[in-house]
Structure formats: structure tokens, C-alpha cells
N, C-alpha and C positions, 0 to 999 in steps of 0.2 A: 092447556097452556099453549099459547100461540108461538112462543119462542123458547128454545131450550136454554138450559143453564150451561155455563162454561166452567168445567171443573178440572182439577189436577190431583193426582195421587199424593196422599200425605205419607210421611214416613211413619211406619208402625213397628212395634216390637215383635219378637218371635211369637208365633202362634196366636197373633191377634188379627182380627178381620181388617181388611183393607178399607180405609176411609178416604174421602175425597174432600178437598177444600174448594169452595166456590170462588172462582176468579171473576166471573161475570154473571150477574143476576141476583145480587144480594136482596133487592127489594122483592123480586119474584119469589125467592126462597122464604122471606118473611110472610109473604101473602099466602104461600102454601101452608105454613105453620098455622096461620090464623084460620084457614079453611078447615084444617084438621081439628082445631080446638072447637070450632063452631059445628062440627059434624057434617060438613058438606062433602068432605072426602075422607077416605080411610087412611090410616098410617102407612099402609102398604101400597099407596097410590104410586104408580110408575111415573117418574118425572123424566122427560127427555133431557139428556145431558150430552154435551160434547166434551170428551176427555182430551186434554192437551198436555204436552210436556210442561214441567215446572218452569223451564226457561222462557216458555211462551206465555205462561199464565199471566204474569205481571203485565206484559206488553199488551195482551188482549184486554185486560181489565182497564188499563189506562186508556186505551183506544176507545173502548165502549163508553167510559165515563166522559171522555172528551167530546164524543159525538152526541150523547144523550143530554148531558147537562154540564155547562161550563164549570170546571173545578176551580178551587182556590189555587192561586199561584204556588202556595206551599205544597199542595198535593202534587202538582205537576213536577215541582223540583224534587220532591221525595221519590216520586215514581222514576225519575231519571236516575236517581242515586241507586234505587233497587235494581234497575236494569243494568247499570254498570257492575254492581255486585254480582249480578247473575251471569256476567261474562260478555255482555254486549259492549261494543266499542262506541266511541263518540261518533265516528263516521256512520255506523249502522243506525244509531238512534236518530241522527240528523236526517238520514235518508228515509227512515220509516215515517217520521213526523213531518217531513217536508220543511224543515227549518235549517238554518245554517249551523255549522259546527260551533261558531262563536256563541250562538244562543244556547246550545247544549252546555257549553262550558260555563256560561253565566248561571244557568239554572243549577248546575252541580255545585257552583260556588255558594249559591244561596242555601242549598241543601245542607251544606257543612257548617252553617251558622249555629250557634248554641241552641239546643232544643228549647231552653227557657225563652229565648227571644223568638224562636219560630212559633211557639204557642201564642205569644203576644201578637205576632204577625197574623195568625189565624183569627184571633179575636178582634182584630182591627185597631189595636193599640199602637202598633208600629206600621208606618206606611212603607210601601215598596221602596221608595227612594232612600229611606232611612236604612232599610235592610241592605240595600246595595252598598251604602257607605260602611255599615258594620262588617260586611263581607270583605272589606279591604284588609282586615286582620284575619289570620288563620287560627288565632288563639281564642278559645271560648272565654278564657279568663279576661283577656283584653276587651273582647266584645261586650261581655257583661258589665265590666267596669265602665266602659264608654257610655253605656245606657243607664245603668242603675246608679252610678256615682255622679252623674251629670244632672244639673238642673234642667227642667223642661225646656227653658229657652236656649239651652246649649245642646239640644238633641237634633238640631237640623242637620241635613247631610253634610253641609260644608264644615260645621263645627266638629262633627264626628271624624271626618277625614283629616282635618287639621290636627286633631288629637293623636292620630296614628302616625302622621308623617312629620311631626314638629321637629324631630332630630334627624331628619333625612333630607337628601338632596334629590332634585328632580332631574330626569333625563330630558325633559322638554326644553328648559331654558338654560341648561348648563352646557357650555361649549365643549368641555372635555368629555362629558358623558355622551353628548351627541356624536362626537368623533369615535369614541370607543364602541358604543352600541350595547344594547341589552344582551344580545347573544354572546358576544365576546367577553363581556363582564361576567356573565354566568359561567361560561366555559372556564374562566380563570378562577372559579371558586367564589365569586361574589354573589351576594344574596340580593334579590330584586323583589320589591313589592309592586305588584301590578294591580291596576284598577280595570277589571274586565268590563266595567260599565261606562268607561270613558270612550268617546268616539275619537279621541286623539291618542289612544294607546298610552295613557299616562302611566308612568312607572317611577319608582324612587329607589334610592340605595343609601347605604350608610358608610361603607368603606371607601372614603375618598382617596386615601393613600394608595390603595390598590388601583383605583381608577386613574390616578396620575401616573402611576408606574406603567400601566398598560399603554396610556397615551404616549408617554415618553419613549417607550420601546418602538412604537410605530413611527414616531417622528424622527427617531435616531436613524432609521433606515432611509428616510427621505433626506435627512441632513447629509448622510454619507454620499448619496447620489449627487446632491447639489455641490458638495465640496469638490467633487471631481471636476467641476468646471474650472478650477484653478484658484479657489479661495484658500487663504491661509488656515482658516478654521471654520467649523460649522457646528452648531449645537442645537439640540432640541429643548425648547422651553415652552411647554403647553400654556402657561400663563405668563404673559409678557406685557404688563401694564406700563403706564407712564413712568413709574418709579424704577421699574426694572430697566427701561430703556435709557434712563438718565445717565447710566454709567457708560453709555456709548455715544459716539457721534457717527454721522454717515457721510461717506464720500459720494460724490455726484457722478452718475453715468454721463457719458458724452453723447450728444446727439449726432448721429452720422447722417451724411447726405444720402437720400434714397437713391438706389440704383435706378437706371433709366426705366426699367420695367415697373418698379414700384412707383416712381414719380408719375408715369403715365396712368397707372391705375388710380392713384390719388386724384389726379386731375379729372379723370373720367368720373370718379365718384362724386367729386364736388359739382361737376356739371350736371350729373343725373339728379342729385339732391335738389339743385336749383330748379330743374325741370319739374320734379315732383311737386315742389312747393307751388309752382305756377299752375300746374294742373289741378291741385287740390283747391286752389282759390277760384278756379273757373266755375261758372254757374252751370256749365254743360257736363260737369263730372257727377255721375250718379253715386249712390251710396256704396254699391259693390266695388266700383272702380276706386273710390276714395279709400276704402278699407284696404284694398289690394296695394294701392300706392303707399299707404301708411306702413304696411308690412315690409314692402320693398325698402322704404326709407330706413326702417329699423335695421334691416339686414345690412344695408350699405354703411350705416353709421357704425355698426359693430365691426365690419371689415375695415373701415377707416381707422378705428381705434386700434385694431389688431396690427395694422401696418405701422401706425405711429409708435406703438409700444415697441415694435421690433427695431426701430431706428435708434434706440438708446442702448449703449453698451458701456461696460466699465473698462477703464484702462487696466491692462495687465499688471502694471506696477502698483495700482491701488488694490487690485485683487490679491496681490502677494502679501499685503499687510493688513487686509481687512477680512471680514468673515461674514457668516450668514447665520441668522436666527430663524429656526423653523418653529413657528408657533401656530395658534389656532385663531381663526376669525370668529366673529359673533355667531356665524352660522354653523360652527363646528367643523369647517373645512380647513385643511392645512393652508397656512399663509407663510410664504417664503420671503423673508426680509433680507435683502442683500446689501452689502456695502457698509457694514458696521465696523467701527474702529474702537477698540477698548481704550478708554481714557487713562493714559499713563504717560509719564515723562518721555518725551521723544527727543532724538538727537537734533541739534540745530540744522536747519537747511534753508535754502533761499526760496522764497515764494516764487512760484512759476505762474504762467498764464492759467487762469481758472481757479487760482488760489488767492487767499488774501493773507497778509502778514498779521501776526498777532502782536507784534511789537517786542517779542522776546527772541526773535531770530528763528522762530519755528513757524512753518507754513501750516495754516489750518485749512483742511479740506473745505471746499464749498459745501454748504449745507443745503440739502434739498428737502422740500416738503414731503411729509409722509402721508399725503392725502391723494388718493386716486380720484380722477374725475368721476362724478356720480351721474349716471345716465338715468334720468327720471322718466316719467310716463309721457313727456312732451317731446315734440320734435325740436331740432336745434333752433329753427326759426321762431317757434312759439316760446322757447326758453329765453331767447334773446329779447323777445317782446316783453315777457313777464319781468325779466330782470331789469329791463329799461324802465318799466313802470315802478318797480321797487326803488331804483336809483332816483327817479324823478321825485318820488314821495319823500325820500330821505333828504334830498337836496333842498326841496321847498321848505321842509321843516327846519333844516339846519340854517337856512338863510334868515330865519326869524328867531334864532336862538344863539346870540353871540357867545354866551358862556360855553355852550357845548362846542361851538365852532372853534373857539380859542383852545379849549381842551383837546379837541381832535387834532388841531394843528400842532400843538406841543407834543401830543402823543406820537404823531407821525415823525417828528424830528428825533425824539428820544428813542423810540422803538427802532428807528432806522439806524441810529448811532450804535445802539447796543446789541442789535440782533442781525443787522445787515440783511434783513429780509423785507422786501417791499410788500409782501402779502399781509403783513401784520396791521396795515392801515389801509383805509379806503381813500385817503387824501393824497393827491399828487401835488406836492408843494412847489414843483417847478412851474406850476400854473399852466395846465393844459385844460382848456375849456371843454369839459366833457358834456356839458348840458346841451350843446347844439346838435349832438348826434343822437340824442335819445329819441326824438320824434321819428328818426329814420327807421328805428326798430318798432316803435309803437306810434303809428300815425295818429291815433286818437288823442295823443297828448296835445296836438295842435288846438284842440277844442277844450282842453282841461283847464279850468279856471285857476287852480293852484299853480300849475306848471307855467302857464302863460304869464301869470302875475309875477312869478319868480324870475322869469327871463326878462320881462319888461322892467322890473324893479332895478335890476343892475344896469340895464341900458340907459336909464334916465340920467345916470351920472355923466354920460357923454355930453349932455347939454349944459352941465354945471361946471365941470372942471376946466382949468386953464388949457391953453393950446400947446404947451411944450412941457417936457418932462421936468426941467428945473423948476418952473413955476408950479408944476403939480406938487412937487415935494413941499414947497413952501406953503402951498394951499392946504395940504394934508396936515402939516404941523399946526396950522391955525385952527383945525377942527377940534371939537371936544372929544374926550375919550369915548363918550357914548356914541358919537357919530362915527368915530374910527372903528369901534367894535362892530357897529352895524354894517359898515362897508366890508370889514374883514369877514363877517359871517356870510355875506352875500358872495364874496369871491371864493371863500373856502368851499361854500356850497356848490359852486360851479365846477369844482375840481373832483367832486365825488365820482368815483368810477366803480360802478357795481355791475356793469353789463358783462355777463359771461355766457358761454355757450352751453354750460352744463349746470347742474344743481349742487355742485360741490360746496361745502361750507365756505363762507366768504366773510371777509372783514367787515363788509357793510352791515352785516347783521348785528354787530356789536353796537352800532349807532342807533338802531331802532328803539331798544328800551331806554337808551340814554335820552332820546328825544321825546319819550312818552308817545311814540307813534304807533298807531294801530293800522296796519296795512288794509284791513277790511274797510276802513273809513275812506280810503283813497282809491281802492280798486274793487271792482265787482266783476264776476264772470258774465260777459255779454256774448251775444252771438258772434259779432264781428271780432271781438277782442280775445275770445277763448274758444267757445264751442264750435266755431267753424274750423278750428285747427286741431281738433282731437277727433278720435273715432266715435261712432255712434255708441259702441259698447262702453267707452269711457263716459259718455254723457249719461247713459242708463245707470251705470254704477254710481256716479256722483249723485244723481237725483234720487236713486233708491236709498242711498245712505243718508242723505241730508233731509230729503222731503219725506218720502215713504216708498216702500217696495211697490206699492200699487201704482203710484205715479211713474215709477221707473218702468214698470211693465207696459204702461200706456205709451211711453215714448219709444219703446222697442218696436211698436207696430207702425210708427210713423217713418217718413223718409228722413234722411240725415238732416236736410235743411229745415224741415218742420220741427224735428226733434230739437235742433239747436235753438230755434225761435221759442219754442215752448219751455225749454230749459232755462233760458234767460228770464222768462216771466216767473217760473217757479222758484228760482234761486235768488231772486231780487230781495235784498235786505236780510238775507240769512247769515251773512258774515262768513261764508265759506271761503277758504283760501287753498290754493294748491299746496301740496305737501311741503315743499321747501320754503313756502311763505308761512305756513301754519307752524312749522317746527324749525325756525331759523337757527342755523349753527354757524358760529364764527370760527375763524382760524386763529387759535391762540398759540403763541410760541414762548418758550422759556427764554428770558433775557440773560443768557449765560455770560454776555460780555460786560455786564454792569460792573462798574469800578468799585472795589472794596476799600481802597485806601486813597487818601487825598494826594499823597506823594506819588507821582507816576513812576519814580525810580524804584519804589518798593514793589510795584506791580510787575516789573519786568522779570522778576524771578519766578513768578507764578507759572504753574503748568499751563502751557498754551491750550492744551486739550481741555483743561478745566474751564477755560474762558470761551471756548468756541464749540460747545456741545449743543446738540439739538434734542429736546425731549418731546415726545409726542403726548400731546395732550391725551319670579317663577310663581305660577298660581295653579292650583288644581282646577280641573275642568270636568264638569259633569256631562254625560252624554247618554243617549238611549241605545237600544239594541239595534242590530243591523237588519231586522225585519219588522213586521207589524206588532211584535210582542216585546214589551219593554223589560223583560226579565229573563 
């Protein structure tokens, strides 16, 4: 024999001879037995053996099998289980086999699946991905039911997982669970179901009442700290949707004049951002410099927003009667909402500056939007350019749709009367011609057929109408309703104001579906209009997502200018839109001022707070292991 057997001492009874179990060399042992049967060797043939302790026998057996012949995953999982039972730790096993601790935990999880299912796994009737899904439950009864009681078409990994978690909530998309966290929930006695085979640490829970209690306790501590600022009250409310907020209204913080130092810093930031924009448009700016300037612009914009936010403060008298709600944002982070007033009958008082009278002798606080500016992936200059293009598209469509123009005009009047919020409409009815400024932000509009036709269409009336205002009124009265509506549409269209410095939800987006407008038909990402103004990384990400990862990798090897040129070619006709174009959100406001009674005297007794309130408008994931072995 060229290689010895690996053996370990077996337990024997009193007065019995010591025997040994073979841990390494099973086929060699069978070969020796065959040689004895054939008479080539005698039964007393001396076999070279290496005796090892029992705790090492399993380890050496697995190691030898792994090197000589790849074993079935079930064998590897079972071996890990035996090693754990023999006293080895997860860290030791991971170190011995050169795998991560997570891989050891995954294999141990598979080893604990029902033996009936493991046998089917060995026979190839169950795939590895299905075993991983079955391992989501620790109950053999549940595992077997999920397999044997399901039709073959319901045995895919996703269906198996859904069966186990159908009455549970996920940590991944639940804001309260994100805030509390898995460890804190378990420490409080909560039960967590983990998917060790998910690359997103997927986990689920059942006891939502416990989860809410834990979140509320943590938010209570934050609320106590915020109340110390001088608010009348502060409360923790993990879930605070539009219906919960409807019982409150909000007072407005006052904007303070910046101190001399802050004013100087803001002026310096504005100047530097303008310099950066000029440098980025220069043909002499290389890719590395462009990226560095983009990072600098982002930093400056963040600092600018920080200073601006610090200029708003609540009046102490408002704080003395208002409070704070500490809730959770979509990302699971605490969100402190200041300035809420509970809607209840208030003592009559005289409206002061910054307040508006309700008509019942009660001053209603000025309502402020509950929408924070959204900083998207684009610079301020590019955002203005994009929003100018959006405005031009809406205006051109509105000019040819008198019905929607009339509806928009009436909407502006009624919404303004009942909500006192200019943001609810994109129409400026005092007639400020917004169309003339659009090309300043988006120079390419000067050669855009739809935009130039829209501008020229209205200008043609100058050669038709009379020369004085009195004659103009008479002339207009003589026109047909159809002609008047057409003129109205053109002039309403010219008042559309959708140019903004950020990507915050905007009222103009409500007009887009009403007009049946598809922004992709009027705007396409070009080198001059888009790609020259974003980083090369952004270009690569867009092309990789829309065209293919391979094309994106090709662009990564080009210069910024060449990548922008090639991206324009690749993206042509694909209908891609920037995020705030592709998912437009409008700013909707509850019309709490709407009149309920025809007799105005009956409305005077109504609660003023009632009529001046402001309401604010999970999937499992499969993953692989963290090394080259997927189980």
C-alpha cells in the first residue's frame, strides 16, 4: 500500500479488544478486503495506519474527500454539522477550510433541513436554490409541507419563500423595522426569521406591536430633547401619514436676514458655483478636472443649503402654542416635524403681519409647504435647463389645447381662493410672460420647432389687433368663442412657470398627463444638452442601465468628451428621461378653505382652524454566498 489509512479508536465494552474506525481510506480498505478474498494477501497482512483523535477524524475525512473527489453539497453540509457536534467552532471551521464564517453558517443551515428533503437533494430531485428557500424555516414539518403539499409549479424558490413569510413583515422596506433594527428587536424578545442566502440580509418578523413600542420609546427620547427648544409639546409618532397630519396645521418659521459673515459666505459660494459652471463648459477642461469641479460644486451646494436652512426660525410665541412630531422617514431615519398646532377652537384675535384672517375673528397661521427641496444627481444649472425644457414642452402643448388651458386657469383661481397657496398651480394669472426666459436656461430651444412655433403663434396677433385698448376689447367681443379660446390657450400657456433650481415635486407635473404629453417625445439626452453637464461616471451608469453594461464599460475607457458624444448616439430614440422627468410628482394640497354653506353668515361660526389646515399629501431578494461556493 502506497498510502496509509487514517483511523480512530472506537468505543468498546469491558474486556473487549480495541477496534478502530476508518476515517480516511474507505476505498483502500475495500481493496484490501478484495485482495484477501482473492488470496493475494493474508488476513494478517499489516496495514500501515495513522491513528488520530476522534475529534480530528471527521475533519481529516472531509479534507481528504474534498481534495480527492468533489463531494455532494449535502455531504459538505453534513460534515460541517458533525464538526460542530464534535466541539469545533464556526470560526475554526471557516479557518480550516478557508471560507467565510457566513459560508459555514449557510452550510449548517442546509444541514438542519429535514432528512427526507436532504435525501431528495442528494438524488437531484431538489435543486440547491430550492433547498436554500426551504431552509428559511427551522421546522421540519413546515419544510416538508412546503414541498410535499405544493404543486410542482409552486416549488420554485420564490414561491417557497412567500409561503413561509406571508404573515410576516420585512425589515428591508418597513421604516419602523429599519429604525429599530434586528439586534434591538431580538434583544427585546422578538423573533426574527433570517434568510442567510440573501445578499441583502433579508429578515422578517411577526410582532409588529412590539416593533412599534420599541420605535416609540426611542423616538420619545428624541422628542424630549426637541421639546426643550421651547415647544409647548412634543410627541413620538412612528407612523404619521396624511390622515394623521390632517388633525394639525403648521405655523411658518420666519426667514432671518443672514449675518454679515453668512451673507459673505453665500455670495462667495454663488460666485464660485458660477465659476465652476464656466470651467466645466470650457473645452480646455479635462475629465479629471471636470470630476473634481463636480465634487466641489456638490459640496458648495450642500453648504449653501445648510446656511439657508439655518436662516429660518420660529417665533417664540408660535413655539409656545405649537408642538413637534417626531416620526420616521421612508429611509427609517428620525424626521422631526416642527410647528404643528392641534386643530381646536381658538380664542378670537386680530390677524397680524404674516397671518391671514379666517373671517371669524381668528387669525390662521401662514401655512408652509411640507416639502423639502430635492437635490437630484444634476447641478443647479443643468436642473434649470431640464426644467426649462419641461416648461417649454408643457407650454407648447397647452397653447394647442384650449380646453385644458381653460381648466388650468379656473383651477388656478379656485385653488388660490380656497388654499392661499400659489404652489398648487403652475399658472400665474397676473400674466407674467414666462416663455421669454426659457431659452436663457436652455439655449437649444431657439432651434426647437415646437417652441419657436409656440412663441411665433402668439406674436402674430400683434399685426391683427387694433392699436388701442378700448378698440381691442371691442374687437375681442366680436370674435367667436372658438377664436377666444384659442387666444386664451396661447396666453395661458405663456404664463406656465415650471423652472426650478431643484427636483422637488412641482405643480407643472399635474399638467403633463392632462395634456397627454410624453416628455420623451420633446426631449432627448444630447451631448450639449445633457451629457456635457454630468460626470463621466453618471454617463457610464446611464448607458449601462439603458443600453448594456458592456457599452457602459466601453465608455468608461474614453475621455469625457468622447464618452458624451458616444452616449448621445447610443441613447438616441430610447426614451430615457432623468429621474424627476420619468417619475414626475406634483404638489397636491388639501383645500381646507372650501365653503360648505351658501350663506356666509353660517360659516362665520365654524372653527377657523378647521378651515385653514394643511394636510400632507417589500419583496424578498435572492442572493448567493460571499465566496465562490453558493451554499
